[in-house]
C-alpha positions as CSV (number, residue, x, y, z in Angstrom):
1,M,2.1,34.0,-6.4
2,K,3.3,30.6,-7.5
3,P,0.8,27.8,-6.9
4,E,1.7,25.4,-4.1
5,N,1.6,21.6,-4.3
6,I,-0.6,20.3,-1.4
7,F,-1.6,16.9,-0.3
8,V,-5.1,16.6,1.1
9,Y,-6.9,13.9,3.1
10,V,-10.6,13.6,4.0
11,A,-11.7,11.7,7.1
12,C,-14.5,12.1,9.6
13,G,-16.6,10.2,12.1
14,D,-15.5,6.6,12.6
15,D,-12.6,6.0,15.0
16,E,-11.1,3.4,12.6
17,H,-10.8,6.0,9.8
18,I,-9.2,8.7,12.1
19,N,-6.7,6.1,13.4
20,T,-5.9,5.1,9.8
21,L,-5.5,8.8,8.9
22,N,-3.1,9.4,11.8
23,F,-1.0,6.4,10.7
24,S,-0.8,7.6,7.1
25,L,-0.1,11.2,8.2
26,K,3.0,10.1,10.0
27,Y,4.5,8.5,6.9
28,L,3.5,11.3,4.5
29,K,5.0,14.0,6.8
30,H,8.2,12.0,6.9
31,F,8.7,11.8,3.2
32,T,7.1,14.9,1.7
33,K,8.4,18.5,1.4
34,F,5.0,19.8,0.7
35,Q,2.1,21.0,2.8
36,I,-0.6,18.6,4.0
37,V,-4.2,19.5,4.7
38,V,-7.0,17.4,6.3
39,V,-10.6,18.2,5.5
40,T,-13.1,17.0,8.2
41,D,-16.2,17.6,10.2
42,L,-14.9,18.0,13.7
43,L,-18.3,17.6,15.3
44,R,-18.4,14.0,14.1
45,N,-14.9,13.0,15.5
46,K,-14.2,11.4,18.8
47,I,-10.5,11.0,18.2
48,L,-8.0,13.9,17.7
49,I,-6.6,14.3,14.2
50,E,-2.8,14.5,14.8
51,H,-2.1,17.4,12.4
52,D,-2.1,21.2,12.7
53,K,-3.6,22.1,9.3
54,V,-7.3,21.0,9.5
55,I,-10.2,22.5,7.6
56,D,-13.5,22.0,9.5
57,I,-16.5,21.8,7.3
58,E,-20.0,21.2,8.6
59,T,-21.6,18.4,6.7
60,P,-25.4,17.8,6.4
61,K,-26.6,16.4,9.7
62,H,-28.9,13.8,8.1
63,F,-25.9,12.1,6.4
64,N,-24.2,9.2,8.1
65,H,-20.4,9.3,8.6
66,H,-19.8,7.4,5.3
67,Q,-22.0,9.8,3.3
68,A,-20.4,12.8,5.1
69,S,-16.9,11.6,4.1
70,I,-18.0,11.2,0.4
71,Y,-19.7,14.6,0.6
72,L,-16.3,16.2,1.6
73,K,-14.2,14.2,-0.8
74,T,-16.2,14.9,-3.9
75,G,-16.7,18.5,-2.7
76,L,-13.1,19.4,-2.1
77,H,-13.2,22.0,-4.9
78,K,-15.7,24.0,-2.8
79,F,-13.5,24.0,0.3
80,L,-10.0,24.6,-1.0
81,N,-8.1,27.4,-2.7
82,L,-7.9,26.0,-6.2
83,E,-5.1,28.4,-7.2
84,N,-2.9,25.6,-5.7
85,N,-2.3,22.1,-7.0
86,Y,-3.7,19.2,-5.0
87,C,-3.2,15.5,-4.6
88,Y,-6.0,13.8,-2.8
89,L,-5.1,10.6,-0.8
90,D,-7.4,8.1,0.8
91,T,-6.4,7.5,4.4
92,D,-5.3,3.9,3.6
93,V,-2.8,5.2,1.0
94,I,0.7,5.2,2.6
95,A,3.8,7.1,1.4
96,I,6.9,4.9,1.5
97,D,9.7,7.1,-0.1
98,E,10.7,10.6,-1.2
99,G,9.5,9.9,-4.7
100,I,6.0,10.7,-3.7
101,D,6.4,14.5,-4.4
102,N,7.0,13.8,-8.1
103,I,3.3,12.9,-8.4
104,F,2.4,16.5,-9.0
105,S,4.4,16.4,-12.3
106,Q,1.9,13.8,-13.6
107,F,-1.1,16.1,-13.7
108,V,-3.1,16.3,-16.9
109,S,-6.1,18.7,-16.9
110,P,-8.8,18.5,-15.9
111,V,-8.1,15.6,-13.4
112,T,-5.7,12.7,-13.2
113,F,-6.5,9.3,-11.6
114,A,-4.8,5.9,-11.5
115,S,-6.4,2.7,-12.7
116,D,-8.4,0.5,-10.4
117,H,-7.4,-3.2,-9.9
118,C,-10.3,-4.5,-11.9
119,A,-12.5,-3.6,-14.8
120,L,-16.0,-2.2,-15.0
121,M,-18.0,-5.4,-15.2
122,E,-16.3,-6.8,-12.1
123,F,-16.8,-3.7,-10.1
124,S,-20.5,-3.3,-11.1
125,P,-22.0,-5.5,-8.4
126,Y,-20.2,-3.5,-5.7
127,A,-21.6,-0.1,-7.0
128,V,-25.3,-0.9,-7.5
129,N,-27.8,-3.1,-5.7
130,C,-28.3,-6.2,-7.9
131,N,-28.4,-9.9,-7.2
132,C,-25.2,-10.8,-9.1
133,N,-23.0,-11.1,-6.1
134,T,-25.7,-13.2,-4.3
135,E,-25.9,-15.6,-7.3
136,K,-22.2,-15.8,-7.5
137,I,-21.9,-16.5,-3.7
138,E,-24.3,-19.5,-4.2
139,K,-21.9,-20.9,-6.8
140,Y,-18.7,-20.5,-5.0
141,N,-20.3,-21.9,-1.8
142,Q,-20.8,-25.0,-3.9
143,L,-17.2,-24.9,-5.1
144,D,-15.9,-24.3,-1.5
145,A,-17.9,-27.4,-0.3
146,L,-16.2,-29.5,-3.1
147,Q,-12.8,-28.1,-2.2
148,L,-13.3,-28.9,1.5
149,K,-14.2,-32.4,0.4
150,H,-11.2,-32.9,-1.9
151,N,-8.6,-30.3,-0.9
152,P,-7.2,-30.4,2.7
153,N,-5.6,-27.0,2.1
154,M,-9.1,-25.5,2.6
155,L,-9.0,-26.7,6.2
156,I,-6.1,-24.4,7.0
157,T,-7.9,-21.3,8.4
158,D,-5.5,-20.0,11.0
159,P,-4.4,-16.5,9.7
160,F,-0.8,-17.1,10.8
161,L,-0.6,-20.3,8.9
162,K,-2.2,-18.8,5.8
163,D,0.3,-16.0,5.9
164,K,3.1,-18.6,6.2
165,T,1.7,-20.4,3.1
166,K,2.0,-17.1,1.2
167,E,5.5,-16.6,2.4
168,L,6.5,-20.1,1.4
169,L,5.1,-19.7,-2.1
170,S,6.8,-16.3,-2.5
171,T,10.1,-17.7,-1.3
172,F,9.8,-20.6,-3.7
173,Y,8.9,-18.4,-6.7
174,L,11.9,-16.2,-6.0
175,M,14.3,-19.1,-5.8
176,K,12.8,-20.6,-9.0
177,R,13.8,-17.4,-10.9
178,Q,17.4,-17.8,-9.8
179,V,18.7,-20.5,-12.1
180,L,21.7,-21.6,-10.0
181,T,19.8,-21.5,-6.7
182,Y,17.0,-23.5,-8.2
183,A,19.3,-26.1,-9.6
184,F,21.0,-26.4,-6.2
185,L,17.5,-26.9,-4.6
186,I,16.6,-29.7,-7.0
187,V,19.9,-31.6,-6.2
188,K,19.3,-31.0,-2.5
189,Y,15.7,-32.3,-2.8
190,F,16.8,-35.6,-4.5
191,L,19.7,-36.1,-2.1
192,S,17.6,-35.5,1.0
193,F,15.8,-38.5,2.5
194,R,12.3,-38.1,4.0
195,F,12.6,-34.4,4.9
196,F,13.6,-31.6,2.5
197,H,14.4,-28.3,4.2
198,L,13.9,-25.4,1.9
199,N,15.4,-23.0,4.5
200,K,15.2,-22.5,8.3
201,E,11.5,-21.7,8.1
202,F,10.0,-24.5,5.9
203,Y,10.4,-28.2,5.3
204,F,8.7,-30.8,3.1
205,D,7.7,-34.3,4.2
206,K,8.1,-36.4,1.1
207,K,6.2,-39.4,2.6
208,K,3.1,-37.3,3.6
209,N,3.5,-34.9,0.6
210,I,3.0,-31.9,3.0
211,W,4.9,-28.7,3.6
212,F,5.4,-27.7,7.3
213,Y,6.3,-24.6,9.2
214,K,9.4,-25.0,11.4
215,D,7.2,-25.6,14.5
216,G,5.7,-28.7,12.8
217,R,2.3,-27.3,11.7
218,A,1.1,-28.1,8.2
219,I,0.8,-25.1,5.9
220,L,0.5,-26.7,2.4
221,Y,-0.7,-30.1,1.3
222,G,0.4,-31.5,-2.1
223,V,-2.9,-32.7,-3.4
224,K,-2.7,-34.5,-6.7
225,G,-5.7,-34.9,-8.9
226,Y,-8.2,-33.1,-6.7
227,Y,-9.1,-30.8,-9.7
228,K,-10.3,-33.7,-11.7
229,K,-12.4,-35.0,-8.8
230,I,-14.2,-31.7,-8.5
231,E,-14.7,-31.5,-12.3
232,K,-16.2,-35.0,-12.3
233,E,-18.7,-34.0,-9.6
234,S,-19.7,-30.5,-10.9
235,F,-19.7,-28.0,-13.8
236,F,-16.6,-26.2,-12.4
237,R,-13.5,-26.4,-14.5
238,W,-9.9,-25.6,-13.6
239,D,-8.1,-23.2,-15.9
240,K,-4.4,-24.3,-15.5
241,S,-3.0,-21.3,-17.5
242,K,-4.7,-18.7,-15.3
243,E,-4.8,-20.9,-12.1
244,I,-8.4,-20.1,-11.5
245,W,-11.7,-22.0,-11.2
246,L,-14.3,-21.3,-14.0
247,D,-18.0,-21.7,-13.5
248,D,-20.7,-22.8,-16.0
249,K,-20.4,-19.5,-17.8
250,K,-16.7,-20.0,-18.2
251,E,-16.1,-17.0,-15.8
252,N,-14.0,-16.8,-12.7
253,A,-16.0,-18.8,-10.2
254,Y,-15.2,-16.4,-7.4
255,I,-15.9,-13.1,-9.2
256,A,-19.3,-11.7,-10.3
257,Y,-19.5,-9.8,-13.6
258,C,-22.5,-7.8,-14.8
259,N,-23.6,-4.8,-16.8
260,H,-26.0,-3.4,-14.2
261,L,-23.8,-0.4,-13.3
262,S,-23.6,0.7,-17.0
263,E,-27.4,0.3,-17.2
264,K,-28.0,2.3,-14.1
265,I,-25.7,5.1,-15.4
266,K,-27.6,5.2,-18.6
267,N,-31.0,5.2,-16.8
268,K,-30.1,7.8,-14.2
269,F,-27.7,10.1,-16.0
270,N,-28.3,9.3,-19.7
271,I,-24.6,8.5,-20.2
272,D,-23.6,5.6,-22.4
273,I,-20.7,3.4,-21.4
274,T,-19.7,1.8,-24.7
275,D,-16.8,-0.3,-23.4
276,K,-18.1,-2.8,-20.8
277,N,-14.5,-4.0,-20.1
278,W,-13.2,-0.4,-19.4
279,R,-10.6,-0.4,-16.7
280,H,-12.1,2.4,-14.5
281,W,-10.3,4.9,-12.3
282,N,-9.5,4.3,-8.7
283,G,-10.7,7.1,-6.4
284,G,-7.9,6.6,-3.8
285,V,-5.4,9.0,-5.3
286,F,-6.1,11.9,-7.8
287,L,-4.7,15.3,-8.9
288,F,-6.8,18.4,-9.3
289,N,-6.7,22.2,-9.4
290,H,-8.7,25.2,-10.8
291,S,-9.2,23.5,-14.1
292,S,-11.0,20.7,-12.4
293,V,-14.0,22.6,-11.2
294,A,-16.6,21.5,-13.8
295,F,-15.6,17.8,-13.5
296,L,-15.6,17.8,-9.7
297,D,-18.9,19.7,-9.6
298,A,-20.5,17.0,-11.8
299,W,-19.0,14.2,-9.8
300,H,-20.2,15.8,-6.6
301,N,-23.7,16.5,-7.8
302,M,-24.2,13.0,-9.3
303,T,-22.9,11.4,-6.1
304,M,-25.4,13.4,-4.0
305,T,-28.3,12.2,-6.1
306,I,-27.6,8.5,-5.5
307,F,-27.6,8.7,-1.7
308,D,-31.3,8.3,-1.6
309,D,-31.6,6.0,-4.6
310,P,-32.2,2.3,-3.5
311,D,-30.7,1.1,-6.8
312,W,-27.2,2.4,-5.8
313,K,-24.8,1.6,-3.1
314,T,-23.3,4.5,-1.1
315,R,-20.0,4.9,-3.0
316,D,-18.4,7.6,-5.1
317,Q,-16.8,5.3,-7.7
318,G,-19.8,4.5,-9.8
319,T,-20.5,8.2,-10.2
320,L,-16.8,8.8,-11.0
321,I,-17.2,6.4,-13.9
322,A,-20.2,8.2,-15.1
323,T,-18.4,11.6,-14.8
324,A,-15.4,10.3,-16.7
325,W,-17.6,9.2,-19.6
326,K,-19.7,12.3,-19.5
327,Y,-16.6,14.4,-20.3
328,G,-15.2,11.9,-22.7
329,L,-12.1,11.2,-20.5
330,Q,-12.1,7.4,-20.8
331,K,-8.7,7.6,-22.6
332,Q,-7.3,10.3,-20.2
333,K,-3.7,9.7,-19.2
334,R,-3.5,8.0,-15.9
335,L,-1.2,8.0,-12.9
336,P,1.5,5.3,-13.2
337,E,0.9,2.4,-10.8
338,I,3.8,3.4,-8.6
339,Y,1.7,6.3,-7.3
340,N,-1.2,4.1,-6.4
341,F,0.0,0.5,-6.0
342,I,-3.1,-1.4,-4.8
343,A,-2.1,-4.1,-2.4
344,D,-5.1,-6.4,-1.7
345,Y,-4.5,-9.0,1.0
346,Y,-6.8,-11.4,-0.7
347,K,-5.0,-11.3,-4.1
348,Q,-2.4,-14.0,-3.7
349,N,-0.3,-12.7,-6.6
350,I,0.9,-9.7,-4.6
351,T,4.2,-10.3,-2.9
352,F,7.2,-8.4,-1.4
353,E,10.8,-9.3,-1.2
354,K,13.3,-7.1,0.7
355,G,15.9,-5.6,-1.5
356,K,13.8,-6.3,-4.6
357,G,10.4,-4.6,-4.1
358,F,6.9,-5.7,-4.9
359,S,5.5,-7.9,-7.7
360,T,2.1,-9.0,-9.0
361,D,3.4,-11.6,-11.4
362,K,5.8,-13.9,-9.5
363,Y,8.7,-11.4,-10.1
364,K,8.6,-11.4,-13.8
365,T,8.4,-7.7,-13.2
366,I,9.2,-5.7,-10.2
367,I,7.3,-2.7,-8.9
368,K,8.9,-0.1,-6.6
369,P,6.0,2.1,-5.6
370,H,6.0,5.5,-3.9
371,F,2.5,5.1,-2.5
372,I,0.9,1.8,-1.4
373,H,-2.9,1.6,-1.2
374,I,-3.8,-1.0,1.4
375,Y,-6.9,-2.6,0.0
376,H,-8.3,-4.9,2.9
377,E,-6.5,-5.9,6.1
378,F,-5.0,-2.5,7.0
379,G,-2.5,-3.2,9.8
380,R,-2.3,-7.0,9.2
381,K,0.9,-8.2,10.9
382,G,2.5,-11.2,9.3
383,W,1.5,-10.1,5.8
384,D,4.7,-9.5,3.8
385,V,3.4,-6.2,2.4
386,W,2.3,-4.8,5.7
387,D,5.5,-5.9,7.4
388,A,7.5,-4.1,4.8
389,I,5.6,-0.9,5.5
390,E,6.1,-1.2,9.3
391,E,9.8,-1.5,8.8
392,L,9.7,2.0,7.4
393,V,8.0,3.5,10.4
394,P,9.5,7.0,10.8
395,N,11.3,7.6,14.0
396,K,10.2,11.2,14.0
397,N,8.1,13.4,11.7
398,K,9.7,16.1,9.6
């Protein structure tokens, strides 16, 4: 019998995760021709899973819901018929077009993952219990205090206005890439008197040097020289080319970097991570089948051993890194970004423009993903990425 291609989710326990699952299921059913399976522990659920193909697995009772979900995810090879081909999806991964089914053609044995949005040293403080994030927080609290003092944009905290600021910048970057449109705007700007209207949504007050939303609320202050004021009062330095603040170690002031995860992997599993800047795999989407058993078994067993280890956070990604290096798969072919486009609300570089698609570099390149991985702020109305997803809401399931 020819192997089937099957999508599989894991969710159990918390209402939030079941609701997210049901949302994602609606989209996946609409766009795929393949079977979908959900693996869960029904005794832990209060909300009904809106799907007919559910595999109920009893998880260890002493596990909390988070641990139980990881137990099921890393143990999928124990619960499924591995004569078929599977694509695992986190519940916050959303299908947005028919191209999703082509993901199965990307499989390279023993497993195939996509890249994460950061490298190993940046992820490290989120996988193990070290003080690096705490130390970094102390630094960026200092920087935030200085920005509050010198940059009035930091006083804009209303989520709606912050979203409008992102929309303004996205609109401006798009117009800037269109030579004739941008030239027209420059002429329009110099010919306008006090107020320059970019479009019906935004206008600029030349006298106050402030951008406003159409209802008169300020959304972006033009602050000249505040970088130098902060630099004069502290060790922080503004990197103009990268548009980021650097701390006294010349690292991104808002991101902690460390080697502690690599050290814990060596101490606990005797596995050497020789590339500290390795771009690790993201566990939100991956392909597997019968050839994956040894890998998945190792991942599952390693993950179970860290649940009671105070040095480790309850996650599966640190042990995924360890397993990849255990099997020498650090150069394994990865899923293209279109199959796991990670959209982080807090990454200002991610934008969407209707008719064009998504971009992470101010539209120097355009990405047209098949799956979008909502990383933070699932369901955030007013966010251009989420609004684009909601416009695709299927009227009915296939």
